[in-house]
C-alpha positions as CSV (number, residue, x, y, z in Angstrom):
1,M,0.0,0.0,0.0
2,S,2.7,2.5,0.9
3,M,4.3,2.3,-2.6
4,D,1.0,3.0,-4.3
5,E,0.3,5.9,-2.0
6,A,3.9,7.3,-2.3
7,L,3.6,7.2,-6.1
8,S,0.2,8.9,-6.0
9,I,1.6,11.7,-3.9
10,Y,4.7,12.1,-6.2
11,A,2.3,12.3,-9.2
12,E,0.5,15.1,-7.5
13,A,3.8,16.8,-6.9
14,A,4.6,16.5,-10.6
15,Q,1.3,18.1,-11.5
16,D,2.0,20.9,-9.1
17,L,5.4,21.5,-10.8
18,V,3.8,21.6,-14.2
19,G,1.2,24.1,-12.9
20,A,4.1,26.1,-11.4
21,G,5.7,26.3,-14.9
22,L,2.5,27.4,-16.5
23,S,1.9,30.0,-13.8
24,N,5.4,31.4,-14.2
25,A,4.9,31.7,-18.0
26,A,1.7,33.6,-17.3
27,G,3.5,36.0,-14.9
28,M,1.7,34.7,-11.9
29,H,4.9,34.6,-9.8
30,Y,3.4,34.0,-6.4
31,N,1.3,31.2,-7.6
32,T,4.5,29.7,-9.1
33,A,6.2,30.0,-5.7
34,D,3.2,28.4,-3.9
35,L,3.1,25.5,-6.3
36,C,6.8,25.0,-6.0
37,N,6.3,24.8,-2.3
38,Q,3.5,22.3,-2.7
39,A,5.5,20.2,-5.1
40,A,8.5,20.0,-2.7
41,E,6.2,19.2,0.2
42,K,4.4,16.4,-1.7
43,T,7.7,15.0,-2.9
44,L,9.1,14.8,0.6
45,Q,5.8,13.3,1.9
46,A,6.0,10.7,-0.8
47,L,9.4,9.6,0.4
48,Y,8.2,9.6,4.0
49,V,5.2,7.5,3.1
50,L,7.4,5.0,1.3
51,G,9.4,4.4,4.4
52,H,6.8,4.7,7.1
53,D,3.4,3.8,5.5
54,S,1.9,7.0,6.9
55,R,2.3,10.7,6.4
56,A,4.8,12.6,8.5
57,P,3.5,14.9,11.2
58,Y,4.2,18.2,9.6
59,N,3.9,21.9,10.2
60,H,4.8,23.2,6.7
61,D,8.6,23.4,7.5
62,L,10.2,21.9,4.4
63,R,13.6,21.7,6.1
64,A,12.2,19.7,9.0
65,L,10.5,17.3,6.6
66,G,13.7,17.1,4.4
67,E,15.7,16.2,7.5
68,L,13.1,13.4,8.3
69,V,13.7,11.8,4.9
70,G,17.4,12.2,4.9
71,A,17.8,14.9,2.3
72,P,21.4,15.9,1.6
73,A,22.7,19.4,2.3
74,E,22.2,20.7,-1.3
75,I,18.5,19.6,-1.2
76,L,18.1,21.1,2.2
77,A,19.4,24.4,0.8
78,D,16.8,24.2,-2.0
79,L,14.1,23.5,0.6
80,D,15.3,26.6,2.6
81,M,14.8,28.7,-0.6
82,I,11.3,27.4,-1.2
83,N,10.1,27.3,2.4
84,P,9.2,31.0,2.9
85,Y,6.5,30.8,0.2
86,H,4.0,28.7,2.0
87,P,0.8,30.8,2.1
88,S,0.5,30.5,5.9
89,V,3.8,32.3,6.2
90,Y,4.2,34.4,3.1
91,L,0.8,36.0,3.0
92,E,1.1,37.1,6.6
93,R,3.8,39.6,5.6
94,V,2.9,40.4,1.9
95,A,-0.6,41.5,0.8
96,A,-2.0,39.1,-1.8
97,E,-2.4,41.8,-4.4
98,D,1.3,42.6,-4.1
99,A,2.6,39.0,-4.1
100,D,3.3,38.6,-7.8
101,D,5.4,41.7,-7.9
102,D,7.1,40.8,-4.6
103,V,8.2,37.4,-5.8
104,G,9.1,38.5,-9.3
105,G,10.2,36.5,-12.3
106,E,13.8,35.9,-11.3
107,T,12.8,34.4,-7.9
108,A,10.0,32.4,-9.5
109,D,12.6,30.9,-12.0
110,A,14.9,30.0,-9.2
111,L,12.2,28.4,-7.2
112,L,11.2,26.3,-10.2
113,K,14.7,25.1,-10.6
114,A,15.0,24.3,-6.9
115,A,11.7,22.3,-6.9
116,R,12.8,20.4,-9.9
117,R,16.1,19.4,-8.1
118,V,14.1,18.2,-5.1
119,M,11.9,16.0,-7.4
120,K,14.9,14.8,-9.4
121,W,16.7,13.8,-6.2
122,A,13.7,11.8,-4.9
123,R,12.9,10.1,-8.2
124,P,15.3,7.2,-8.0
125,T,14.1,6.2,-4.6
126,L,10.4,6.5,-5.5
127,L,10.7,4.8,-8.9
128,A,13.1,2.0,-7.9
């Protein structure tokens, strides 16, 4: 059961990453950031489910979840870059109407690259 659930969660992460790319192309930079955050979280949850047959207790701290699944330092750095864009944190300090301009295209591009690296790192374990 855990393999099926893990692959399902990873597939959702892949869909979020595609959505992030489309949002970025449309200039919706905060949506890009949010979807990158979701893609990374779901990827890490998929790894956790694979090893534990349940979801990790989690409070939207990507680094903490990355540490739970044994992410290497370079992936933890990517997670640190993506982490501040979870809506529960980000939208407390930036008004929603200003979010696209606040994130901007360069940051959105960097977040997409980081989320892709997280998914690429997890792929061999999940698809083994």
